[in-house]
KELOVO-878978 format. One record per residue (C-alpha): residue in three letters; x, y, z. Coordinates in Angstrom, 3 decimals. Layout:
REC;res;u;v;w
REC;ALA;X;Y;Z
...
# end
This chain:
REC;res;u;v;w
REC;UNK;0.000;0.000;0.000
REC;UNK;2.775;2.466;0.930
REC;UNK;4.551;1.983;-2.423
REC;UNK;1.310;2.412;-4.371
REC;UNK;0.477;5.602;-2.483
REC;UNK;3.994;6.920;-3.132
REC;UNK;3.547;6.495;-6.889
REC;UNK;0.150;8.170;-6.830
REC;UNK;1.328;11.076;-4.673
REC;UNK;4.282;11.714;-7.001
REC;UNK;1.930;11.759;-9.985
REC;UNK;-0.357;14.319;-8.338
REC;UNK;2.670;16.405;-7.356
REC;UNK;4.088;16.465;-10.899
REC;UNK;0.792;17.288;-12.582
REC;UNK;-0.185;19.940;-10.030
REC;UNK;3.235;21.616;-10.127
REC;UNK;3.122;21.963;-13.892
REC;UNK;-0.027;24.064;-13.653
REC;UNK;1.815;26.705;-11.612
REC;UNK;5.573;26.288;-11.928
REC;UNK;5.855;28.249;-15.173
REC;UNK;4.156;31.402;-13.859
REC;UNK;7.371;32.977;-12.528
REC;UNK;9.375;31.718;-15.509
REC;UNK;7.143;33.269;-18.198
REC;UNK;8.996;36.600;-18.538
REC;UNK;12.323;34.804;-19.106
REC;UNK;10.710;32.325;-21.517
REC;UNK;9.224;35.207;-23.520
REC;UNK;12.636;36.907;-23.622
REC;UNK;14.570;33.789;-24.662
REC;UNK;12.059;32.579;-27.254
REC;UNK;11.051;36.049;-28.492
REC;UNK;7.331;35.541;-27.983
REC;UNK;5.825;38.152;-25.677
REC;UNK;2.620;38.420;-27.719
REC;UNK;1.640;34.762;-27.272
REC;UNK;3.267;33.965;-23.943
REC;UNK;-0.103;33.514;-22.180
REC;UNK;-0.648;30.380;-24.266
REC;UNK;2.174;28.603;-22.424
REC;UNK;-0.091;28.353;-19.368
REC;UNK;-3.409;28.272;-21.226
REC;UNK;-2.374;25.362;-23.463
REC;UNK;-1.724;23.139;-20.437
REC;UNK;-4.986;24.074;-18.719
REC;UNK;-6.959;23.722;-21.938
REC;UNK;-5.596;20.294;-22.835
REC;UNK;-5.780;18.852;-19.325
REC;UNK;-9.379;19.990;-18.856
REC;UNK;-10.495;18.691;-22.247
REC;UNK;-8.776;15.318;-21.823
REC;UNK;-9.852;14.591;-18.245
REC;UNK;-13.302;13.036;-18.952
REC;UNK;-11.912;10.782;-21.683
REC;UNK;-9.095;9.472;-19.482
REC;UNK;-11.610;8.703;-16.738
REC;UNK;-13.928;6.780;-19.044
REC;UNK;-11.118;4.886;-20.775
REC;UNK;-9.786;3.892;-17.364
REC;UNK;-13.191;2.441;-16.489
REC;UNK;-13.276;0.517;-19.775
REC;UNK;-9.713;-0.759;-20.178
REC;UNK;-8.287;-0.769;-16.670
REC;UNK;-6.962;2.253;-14.834
REC;UNK;-3.386;1.042;-14.346
REC;UNK;-2.497;0.815;-18.035
REC;UNK;-4.125;4.178;-18.736
REC;UNK;-2.288;5.689;-15.768
REC;UNK;1.043;4.429;-17.109
REC;UNK;0.181;5.720;-20.583
REC;UNK;-0.779;9.199;-19.346
REC;UNK;2.414;9.410;-17.257
REC;UNK;4.468;8.398;-20.287
REC;UNK;2.811;11.111;-22.399
REC;UNK;3.493;13.646;-19.648
REC;UNK;7.194;12.770;-19.462
REC;UNK;7.716;12.836;-23.229
REC;UNK;6.021;16.220;-23.367
REC;UNK;8.117;17.491;-20.431
REC;UNK;11.291;16.651;-22.338
REC;UNK;9.899;18.413;-25.420
REC;UNK;9.092;21.510;-23.323
REC;UNK;12.610;21.608;-21.911
REC;UNK;14.169;21.282;-25.381
REC;UNK;11.802;23.684;-27.224
REC;UNK;13.614;26.150;-29.483
REC;UNK;10.738;28.520;-30.172
REC;UNK;7.390;29.474;-28.681
REC;UNK;5.148;27.414;-31.023
REC;UNK;7.144;24.289;-30.108
REC;UNK;6.795;25.065;-26.409
REC;UNK;3.046;25.725;-26.669
REC;UNK;2.510;22.475;-28.572
REC;UNK;4.553;20.538;-26.024
REC;UNK;2.630;22.162;-23.173
REC;UNK;-0.651;21.049;-24.741
REC;UNK;0.648;17.473;-24.959
REC;UNK;1.864;17.762;-21.378
REC;UNK;-1.615;18.871;-20.331
REC;UNK;-3.156;15.822;-21.984
REC;UNK;-0.894;13.556;-19.938
REC;UNK;-1.249;15.608;-16.762
REC;UNK;-5.038;15.535;-16.921
REC;UNK;-4.935;11.750;-17.096
REC;UNK;-2.497;11.496;-14.201
REC;UNK;-4.740;13.571;-11.928
REC;UNK;-8.083;11.927;-12.634
REC;UNK;-6.713;8.375;-12.787
REC;UNK;-4.845;8.869;-9.526
REC;UNK;-8.048;9.884;-7.781
REC;UNK;-9.903;6.974;-9.423
REC;UNK;-7.180;4.464;-8.520
REC;UNK;-7.775;5.240;-4.866
REC;UNK;-11.092;3.493;-5.369
REC;UNK;-9.187;0.405;-6.556
REC;UNK;-6.474;0.198;-3.905
REC;UNK;-8.198;1.644;-0.824
REC;UNK;-11.210;0.334;1.079
REC;UNK;-14.283;2.592;0.743
REC;UNK;-14.153;3.655;4.367
REC;UNK;-10.557;4.882;3.975
REC;UNK;-10.948;6.766;0.692
REC;UNK;-11.504;10.132;2.322
REC;UNK;-8.291;9.827;4.312
REC;UNK;-6.144;9.233;1.231
REC;UNK;-8.024;11.701;-0.954
REC;UNK;-7.274;14.280;1.719
REC;UNK;-3.569;13.476;1.463
REC;UNK;-3.647;14.004;-2.316
REC;UNK;-5.548;17.237;-1.866
REC;UNK;-2.852;18.502;0.501
REC;UNK;-0.202;17.740;-2.114
REC;UNK;-2.253;19.633;-4.697
REC;UNK;-2.626;22.659;-2.440
REC;UNK;1.045;22.767;-1.456
REC;UNK;2.059;22.460;-5.122
REC;UNK;-0.017;25.540;-5.915
REC;UNK;2.161;27.586;-3.543
REC;UNK;5.498;25.851;-4.095
REC;UNK;5.240;25.772;-7.893
REC;UNK;5.861;29.485;-8.525
REC;UNK;8.716;29.463;-5.994
REC;UNK;10.449;26.538;-7.719
REC;UNK;9.898;28.176;-11.084
REC;UNK;11.601;31.323;-9.854
REC;UNK;14.529;29.425;-8.335
REC;UNK;15.114;27.359;-11.477
REC;UNK;14.860;30.451;-13.681
REC;UNK;17.244;32.546;-11.572
REC;UNK;19.790;29.886;-10.623
REC;UNK;19.755;27.430;-13.576
REC;UNK;17.415;27.882;-16.529
REC;UNK;13.656;28.026;-17.063
REC;UNK;14.043;24.724;-18.958
REC;UNK;14.622;22.939;-15.639
REC;UNK;11.038;23.765;-14.652
REC;UNK;10.145;21.038;-17.167
REC;UNK;13.209;18.783;-17.175
REC;UNK;12.975;18.187;-13.412
REC;UNK;9.885;16.084;-14.172
REC;UNK;11.946;13.397;-15.899
REC;UNK;13.821;11.784;-12.986
REC;UNK;10.816;12.043;-10.649
REC;UNK;8.478;10.763;-13.368
REC;UNK;10.648;7.764;-14.190
REC;UNK;10.658;6.749;-10.522
REC;UNK;6.870;7.131;-10.500
REC;UNK;6.503;4.921;-13.571
REC;UNK;8.733;2.173;-12.181
REC;UNK;6.930;2.051;-8.841
REC;UNK;3.479;2.208;-10.425
REC;UNK;4.245;-0.549;-12.926
REC;UNK;5.310;-2.860;-10.128
REC;UNK;2.772;-2.241;-7.380
REC;UNK;-0.501;-0.897;-8.786
REC;UNK;-3.264;-3.474;-9.344
REC;UNK;-3.870;-4.402;-12.993
REC;UNK;-7.531;-3.504;-12.726
REC;UNK;-10.484;-4.946;-14.581
REC;UNK;-11.005;-4.565;-18.310
REC;UNK;-14.698;-3.864;-18.788
REC;UNK;-14.788;-2.700;-22.417
REC;UNK;-17.846;-4.146;-24.132
REC;UNK;-18.462;-1.421;-26.696
REC;UNK;-16.583;0.976;-28.912
REC;UNK;-15.092;4.111;-27.452
REC;UNK;-17.499;7.041;-27.632
REC;UNK;-15.416;9.140;-30.037
REC;UNK;-18.216;11.593;-30.837
REC;UNK;-18.979;12.227;-27.178
REC;UNK;-15.309;12.654;-26.346
REC;UNK;-14.884;15.152;-29.200
REC;UNK;-17.925;17.194;-28.159
REC;UNK;-16.900;17.200;-24.508
REC;UNK;-13.392;18.328;-25.438
REC;UNK;-14.852;21.064;-27.654
REC;UNK;-17.086;22.263;-24.821
REC;UNK;-14.151;22.309;-22.400
REC;UNK;-12.055;24.179;-24.956
REC;UNK;-14.704;26.836;-25.372
REC;UNK;-15.159;27.317;-21.626
REC;UNK;-11.434;27.569;-20.919
REC;UNK;-10.818;29.960;-23.829
REC;UNK;-13.646;32.238;-22.713
REC;UNK;-12.537;32.288;-19.073
REC;UNK;-8.817;32.570;-19.874
REC;UNK;-8.952;35.248;-22.588
REC;UNK;-12.236;37.084;-22.005
REC;UNK;-10.478;39.903;-20.190
REC;UNK;-7.736;40.266;-22.816
REC;UNK;-9.972;39.964;-25.872
REC;UNK;-12.917;41.850;-24.360
REC;UNK;-15.983;40.151;-22.873
REC;UNK;-18.208;41.628;-25.605
REC;UNK;-15.778;41.104;-28.487
REC;UNK;-16.931;39.049;-31.494
REC;UNK;-14.414;36.304;-30.670
REC;UNK;-15.690;35.831;-27.119
REC;UNK;-19.360;36.038;-28.080
REC;UNK;-18.752;33.557;-30.903
REC;UNK;-17.015;31.177;-28.506
REC;UNK;-19.873;31.438;-26.012
REC;UNK;-22.486;30.714;-28.696
REC;UNK;-20.479;27.757;-30.035
REC;UNK;-19.903;26.351;-26.543
REC;UNK;-23.601;26.553;-25.672
REC;UNK;-24.482;24.828;-28.961
REC;UNK;-22.023;21.995;-28.261
REC;UNK;-23.346;21.647;-24.700
REC;UNK;-26.890;21.316;-26.057
REC;UNK;-25.807;18.695;-28.597
REC;UNK;-23.782;16.592;-26.149
REC;UNK;-26.736;14.963;-24.301
REC;UNK;-28.312;13.938;-27.612
REC;UNK;-25.127;12.167;-28.681
REC;UNK;-24.466;10.575;-25.278
REC;UNK;-28.011;9.225;-25.089
REC;UNK;-27.354;7.138;-28.203
REC;UNK;-23.798;6.008;-27.337
REC;UNK;-23.284;2.411;-26.217
REC;UNK;-20.562;3.415;-23.740
REC;UNK;-20.939;7.199;-23.273
REC;UNK;-17.904;9.099;-22.067
REC;UNK;-20.308;11.110;-19.902
REC;UNK;-23.028;8.681;-18.724
REC;UNK;-26.271;10.640;-18.421
REC;UNK;-27.504;8.258;-15.730
REC;UNK;-24.655;9.505;-13.559
REC;UNK;-25.887;13.068;-13.937
REC;UNK;-29.220;11.929;-12.545
REC;UNK;-27.456;11.371;-9.220
REC;UNK;-27.989;14.273;-6.835
REC;UNK;-24.640;13.563;-5.186
REC;UNK;-22.699;13.715;-8.473
REC;UNK;-24.398;16.915;-9.641
REC;UNK;-24.178;18.739;-6.329
REC;UNK;-20.640;17.469;-5.735
REC;UNK;-19.547;18.814;-9.124
REC;UNK;-21.164;22.204;-8.484
REC;UNK;-19.570;22.438;-5.032
REC;UNK;-16.201;21.438;-6.528
REC;UNK;-16.595;24.200;-9.131
REC;UNK;-17.342;26.813;-6.456
REC;UNK;-14.596;25.656;-4.093
REC;UNK;-11.909;25.704;-6.789
REC;UNK;-13.031;29.088;-8.090
REC;UNK;-12.430;30.516;-4.630
REC;UNK;-9.269;28.501;-3.971
REC;UNK;-7.450;29.522;-7.126
REC;UNK;-8.509;33.157;-6.760
REC;UNK;-6.736;33.067;-3.412
REC;UNK;-3.689;31.067;-4.511
REC;UNK;-3.063;33.138;-7.648
REC;UNK;-3.696;36.655;-6.357
REC;UNK;-2.525;36.638;-2.751
REC;UNK;1.155;36.312;-3.790
REC;UNK;0.602;39.227;-6.181
REC;UNK;-0.890;41.314;-3.378
REC;UNK;2.044;40.507;-1.082
REC;UNK;4.668;41.259;-3.714
REC;UNK;3.134;44.544;-4.883
REC;UNK;1.632;46.036;-1.722
REC;UNK;4.105;44.732;0.877
REC;UNK;7.108;44.719;-1.449
REC;UNK;8.279;41.176;-0.674
REC;UNK;10.061;38.902;-3.126
REC;UNK;8.428;35.907;-4.801
REC;UNK;10.228;33.616;-2.358
REC;UNK;9.187;35.622;0.712
REC;UNK;5.596;35.779;-0.495
REC;UNK;5.580;31.992;-0.198
REC;UNK;6.907;32.279;3.347
REC;UNK;4.139;34.744;4.226
REC;UNK;1.592;32.234;2.905
REC;UNK;2.808;29.420;5.178
REC;UNK;-0.184;29.848;7.562
REC;UNK;-2.513;29.253;4.615
REC;UNK;-0.552;26.167;3.527
REC;UNK;-0.419;24.790;7.083
REC;UNK;-4.148;25.309;7.524
REC;UNK;-4.862;23.653;4.185
REC;UNK;-2.647;20.620;4.807
REC;UNK;-3.873;19.992;8.359
REC;UNK;-7.552;20.426;7.498
REC;UNK;-7.211;18.205;4.393
REC;UNK;-5.750;15.446;6.529
REC;UNK;-8.311;15.741;9.312
REC;UNK;-11.251;16.068;6.926
REC;UNK;-10.088;12.947;5.086
REC;UNK;-10.026;10.973;8.330
REC;UNK;-13.432;12.255;9.406
REC;UNK;-14.858;11.420;5.974
REC;UNK;-14.386;7.720;6.722
REC;UNK;-17.774;8.041;8.436
REC;UNK;-20.289;8.811;5.706
REC;UNK;-22.670;10.590;8.082
REC;UNK;-19.964;13.226;8.661
REC;UNK;-19.482;14.173;5.011
REC;UNK;-22.165;16.846;4.832
REC;UNK;-21.228;18.552;8.146
REC;UNK;-17.578;18.630;7.036
REC;UNK;-18.499;20.252;3.713
REC;UNK;-20.801;22.822;5.292
REC;UNK;-18.196;23.714;7.928
REC;UNK;-15.412;23.968;5.345
REC;UNK;-17.448;26.157;3.024
REC;UNK;-18.565;28.359;5.916
REC;UNK;-14.910;28.856;6.899
REC;UNK;-14.189;29.625;3.251
REC;UNK;-16.823;32.357;3.372
REC;UNK;-15.322;33.720;6.592
REC;UNK;-11.799;33.655;5.129
REC;UNK;-12.846;35.445;1.944
REC;UNK;-14.708;38.069;3.953
REC;UNK;-11.611;38.674;6.090
REC;UNK;-9.415;38.912;2.988
REC;UNK;-11.917;41.404;1.631
REC;UNK;-10.882;43.811;4.393
REC;UNK;-7.161;43.913;3.541
REC;UNK;-5.585;47.257;2.808
REC;UNK;-2.183;48.767;2.285
REC;UNK;-1.469;48.896;6.014
REC;UNK;-2.742;45.469;7.082
REC;UNK;-0.129;43.969;9.418
REC;UNK;1.668;40.686;8.834
REC;UNK;0.182;39.183;12.016
REC;UNK;-3.351;40.048;10.915
REC;UNK;-2.743;38.654;7.449
REC;UNK;-1.399;35.421;8.941
REC;UNK;-4.634;34.943;10.907
REC;UNK;-6.710;35.612;7.793
REC;UNK;-4.587;33.182;5.770
REC;UNK;-4.942;30.463;8.397
REC;UNK;-8.750;30.676;8.456
REC;UNK;-8.879;30.655;4.659
REC;UNK;-6.518;27.694;4.387
REC;UNK;-8.491;25.609;6.880
REC;UNK;-11.692;26.279;4.964
REC;UNK;-10.149;25.488;1.591
REC;UNK;-8.690;22.234;2.820
REC;UNK;-11.935;20.794;4.165
REC;UNK;-13.837;20.721;0.873
REC;UNK;-12.339;19.278;-2.352
REC;UNK;-11.403;15.721;-1.440
REC;UNK;-14.456;15.239;0.768
REC;UNK;-16.584;16.099;-2.264
REC;UNK;-14.691;13.559;-4.347
REC;UNK;-15.122;10.888;-1.674
REC;UNK;-18.873;11.517;-1.487
REC;UNK;-19.199;11.203;-5.276
REC;UNK;-17.096;8.032;-5.502
REC;UNK;-19.166;6.439;-2.754
REC;UNK;-22.364;7.252;-4.647
REC;UNK;-21.572;5.394;-7.902
REC;UNK;-20.846;1.753;-8.824
REC;UNK;-17.223;0.645;-8.997
REC;UNK;-17.270;0.511;-12.798
REC;UNK;-18.153;4.223;-12.933
REC;UNK;-15.637;5.546;-10.393
REC;UNK;-13.305;6.793;-13.155
REC;UNK;-16.062;8.636;-15.015
REC;UNK;-17.467;10.092;-11.783
REC;UNK;-14.010;11.252;-10.678
REC;UNK;-13.531;12.801;-14.105
REC;UNK;-16.811;14.727;-13.867
REC;UNK;-15.798;16.249;-10.528
REC;UNK;-12.228;16.945;-11.701
REC;UNK;-13.591;18.525;-14.883
REC;UNK;-15.897;20.795;-12.862
REC;UNK;-13.038;21.760;-10.551
REC;UNK;-10.766;22.621;-13.500
REC;UNK;-13.432;24.822;-15.053
REC;UNK;-14.035;26.405;-11.642
REC;UNK;-10.350;27.253;-11.289
REC;UNK;-10.229;28.903;-14.720
REC;UNK;-13.491;30.743;-14.040
REC;UNK;-12.394;32.001;-10.627
REC;UNK;-9.036;33.300;-11.820
REC;UNK;-10.612;35.012;-14.847
REC;UNK;-13.442;36.660;-12.913
REC;UNK;-11.170;37.752;-10.078
REC;UNK;-8.672;39.192;-12.557
REC;UNK;-11.423;41.232;-14.211
REC;UNK;-12.725;42.464;-10.851
REC;UNK;-9.215;43.374;-9.705
REC;UNK;-8.385;45.283;-12.872
REC;UNK;-11.658;47.210;-12.965
REC;UNK;-11.492;48.011;-9.254
REC;UNK;-7.880;49.145;-9.458
REC;UNK;-8.493;51.295;-12.538
REC;UNK;-11.540;53.005;-11.035
REC;UNK;-9.651;53.826;-7.820
REC;UNK;-6.698;55.245;-9.766
REC;UNK;-8.969;57.859;-11.352
REC;UNK;-9.037;59.619;-7.986
REC;UNK;-5.234;59.975;-7.983
REC;UNK;-3.001;62.269;-9.998
REC;UNK;-0.660;59.728;-11.561
REC;UNK;1.839;60.258;-14.412
REC;UNK;0.167;59.851;-17.792
REC;UNK;2.679;57.138;-18.720
REC;UNK;1.594;54.830;-15.859
REC;UNK;-0.025;51.623;-17.155
REC;UNK;-2.704;50.212;-14.766
REC;UNK;-2.364;46.800;-16.412
REC;UNK;1.164;46.563;-14.949
REC;UNK;0.656;47.148;-11.203
REC;UNK;4.126;45.732;-10.493
REC;UNK;5.495;49.101;-11.650
REC;UNK;3.735;50.998;-8.837
REC;UNK;6.962;51.166;-6.834
REC;UNK;8.581;53.189;-9.637
REC;UNK;6.042;55.977;-9.137
REC;UNK;7.076;59.234;-7.464
REC;UNK;7.034;59.035;-3.663
REC;UNK;4.081;61.435;-3.145
REC;UNK;1.618;59.313;-5.161
REC;UNK;3.027;55.831;-4.518
REC;UNK;1.183;55.133;-1.204
REC;UNK;-2.149;56.037;-2.785
REC;UNK;-1.565;53.673;-5.710
REC;UNK;-0.514;50.844;-3.384
REC;UNK;-3.595;51.383;-1.251
REC;UNK;-5.769;51.399;-4.386
REC;UNK;-4.374;48.028;-5.452
REC;UNK;-4.792;46.585;-1.955
REC;UNK;-8.435;47.649;-1.737
REC;UNK;-9.106;46.422;-5.278
REC;UNK;-7.729;43.021;-4.243
REC;UNK;-9.951;42.975;-1.172
REC;UNK;-12.936;43.986;-3.273
REC;UNK;-12.309;41.028;-5.559
REC;UNK;-12.482;38.619;-2.613
REC;UNK;-15.745;40.205;-1.445
REC;UNK;-17.281;39.746;-4.884
REC;UNK;-16.274;36.054;-4.919
REC;UNK;-17.791;35.451;-1.468
REC;UNK;-21.462;35.115;-2.581
REC;UNK;-20.441;32.296;-4.918
REC;UNK;-19.135;30.305;-1.956
REC;UNK;-22.255;31.155;0.036
REC;UNK;-24.239;29.529;-2.770
REC;UNK;-21.974;26.482;-2.542
REC;UNK;-22.635;26.276;1.191
REC;UNK;-26.376;26.208;0.541
REC;UNK;-25.902;23.436;-2.039
REC;UNK;-23.936;21.389;0.495
REC;UNK;-26.973;21.371;2.789
REC;UNK;-28.821;19.309;0.160
REC;UNK;-26.029;16.796;-0.451
REC;UNK;-26.994;13.235;0.465
REC;UNK;-23.865;11.062;0.496
REC;UNK;-24.637;7.395;-0.020
REC;UNK;-22.837;4.326;1.188
REC;UNK;-19.846;3.201;-0.882
REC;UNK;-20.870;0.997;-3.742
REC;UNK;-19.105;-2.303;-4.323
REC;UNK;-16.536;-2.445;-7.094
# end
């Protein structure tokens, strides 16, 4: 069991890190590969591909055995990591990142599904909590590692470091993971997989680039219309498929639907916090990227401890709903507290706010996944895990996009009250500290309050998630 868990934890760590590790390396990548105009695609390509591929990996794992699909997705991830590290221009890097996302999406969803194969139902919450802690820590550590590799070695090591760790993961997994059961009795649902990938692509493109392209621009409106059309067509196709990639019967389960919606809400809030708190610390408090991670240690500690405890408590199915409601309520409290931050908020006060937020964030995601896995038959665990993971990925993209829009609009509106140099660009708040001393405090305070305002606007979304959790009815674990 210990060896199997080691392989699965390493897979989650690698895939989660590669969603965040490039953020601090992007400026150097753009400089080296001469591609400032399209640099955003280095991150977007990974998110897009991993989100689109997740449901298909989950279904294929159910049909052909999760171990062989897990090994295949890890192999794809490692090949793509090598290609990223060796890329000579930006198009090569973007293409390799997309391939890496395809493999990474499989690693995440199949890891969560494999827990259902190697762990007794009553212990699933405990181990899912451990994986969730790894995921949360990776979200903080990733940018720090990216900065260290970029400054001390080369940005290419942000990708090449995956190779030795990934090879160890493959060797352990090949030896200790159970072979699984091959249940394929029908052809793969190619049409459903294509439509689901197209829908995911549309959602991620809209959420990732809506602010840059303009929410009312023809491109964004066209993407929204196309995505809605694909979403309407998908149920018609899946109803006729012999082995649908998204079983409609699963969506009739209250637990699956509510769990997916709660996962969406929780990740929207989580990634708003994880992405923008370091920015707030670096700009308003003037700390380095490394020190911003140190300042966030209370959040990480709260997240890791609460993930672990919530996983243990989730072994008792009757505790699942109280855990979710409590975690979401603490999320609401943490977001409200973060909504009060300003330019002069002390480090001690911030640490308390971070701790409350981290505890709330840690109590939700893996408990949701445990409740959903316990509500479906063993042959559908992969597909059910994929549905929740898919919803969480979309939630993360949505939260970051909406928060970014709120932050920018709030910051810009507050700057109108200040007499700033005409050359100052509000889209580059990191340059605030180059402003003349008389106006600099006002600009820093404007950014701090705009950040707090963003957290307040996100809060009602989590309140809605808390209400949904009251209606969740976790069932007993189904036999595999």
